[in-house]
C-alpha positions as CSV (number, residue, x, y, z in Angstrom):
1,X,-28.7,22.7,-16.1
2,X,-26.5,21.4,-13.3
3,X,-23.6,23.5,-14.5
4,X,-25.7,26.6,-14.3
5,X,-26.7,26.0,-10.7
6,X,-23.2,25.3,-9.5
7,X,-20.8,27.0,-11.9
8,X,-17.8,26.9,-9.6
9,X,-18.1,23.3,-8.3
10,X,-14.8,21.5,-8.7
11,X,-12.9,24.8,-9.2
12,X,-9.8,25.2,-7.1
13,X,-10.0,28.3,-5.0
14,X,-7.1,30.1,-3.5
15,X,-5.9,28.4,-0.3
16,X,-7.4,25.0,-1.2
17,X,-4.1,23.6,-2.5
18,X,-2.3,24.2,0.8
19,X,-5.1,22.5,2.8
20,X,-5.1,19.4,0.6
21,X,-1.3,19.1,0.6
22,X,-1.3,18.5,4.4
23,X,-2.9,15.1,3.8
24,X,-0.3,14.0,1.3
25,X,2.3,12.5,3.7
26,X,-0.4,10.8,5.8
27,X,-2.1,9.3,2.7
28,X,1.3,8.1,1.4
29,X,2.1,6.4,4.7
30,X,-1.3,4.7,4.8
31,X,-0.8,3.5,1.2
32,X,2.7,2.2,2.0
33,X,1.3,0.3,5.1
34,X,-1.5,-1.2,3.0
35,X,0.9,-2.4,0.3
36,X,3.2,-3.8,3.0
37,X,0.4,-5.7,4.6
38,X,-0.8,-7.0,1.3
39,X,2.7,-8.2,0.2
40,X,3.3,-9.8,3.6
41,X,0.0,-11.7,3.5
42,X,0.6,-13.0,0.0
43,X,4.1,-14.1,0.9
44,X,2.8,-15.9,4.0
45,X,0.2,-17.7,1.9
46,X,2.9,-18.8,-0.6
47,X,5.2,-19.9,2.3
48,X,2.4,-22.0,3.7
49,X,1.8,-23.6,0.3
50,X,5.5,-24.4,-0.1
51,X,5.5,-26.0,3.4
52,X,2.4,-28.1,2.5
53,X,3.9,-29.3,-0.7
54,X,7.3,-29.8,1.0
55,X,9.0,-27.6,-1.6
56,X,12.2,-26.7,0.3
57,X,13.9,-24.5,-2.4
58,X,10.7,-22.5,-2.9
59,X,10.2,-22.2,0.9
60,X,13.8,-20.9,1.4
61,X,13.4,-18.4,-1.5
62,X,10.0,-17.1,-0.2
63,X,11.3,-16.9,3.4
64,X,14.2,-14.8,2.2
65,X,11.8,-12.5,0.4
66,X,9.6,-12.3,3.5
67,X,12.6,-11.4,5.8
68,X,13.7,-8.8,3.3
69,X,10.3,-7.3,3.2
70,X,10.2,-7.1,7.0
71,X,13.7,-5.5,7.1
72,X,12.7,-3.0,4.5
73,X,9.6,-1.9,6.5
74,X,11.3,-2.0,9.9
75,X,8.9,-4.7,11.1
């Protein structure tokens, strides 16, 4: 019954694809920033844990990863 009331719902109409594609770069940038923040937070937590357990080799490894992440994202 629903399909009969709205037969064209979800259909792509001419001109819609152009409108949606304008959001692509912005959405990608937002996702990249979210992933960066997540990875940064997780590394910070692991670094804190390595400090608390006095695990110097792990601390140095994680710190290098953290610095590389910051360099990669221009932070």
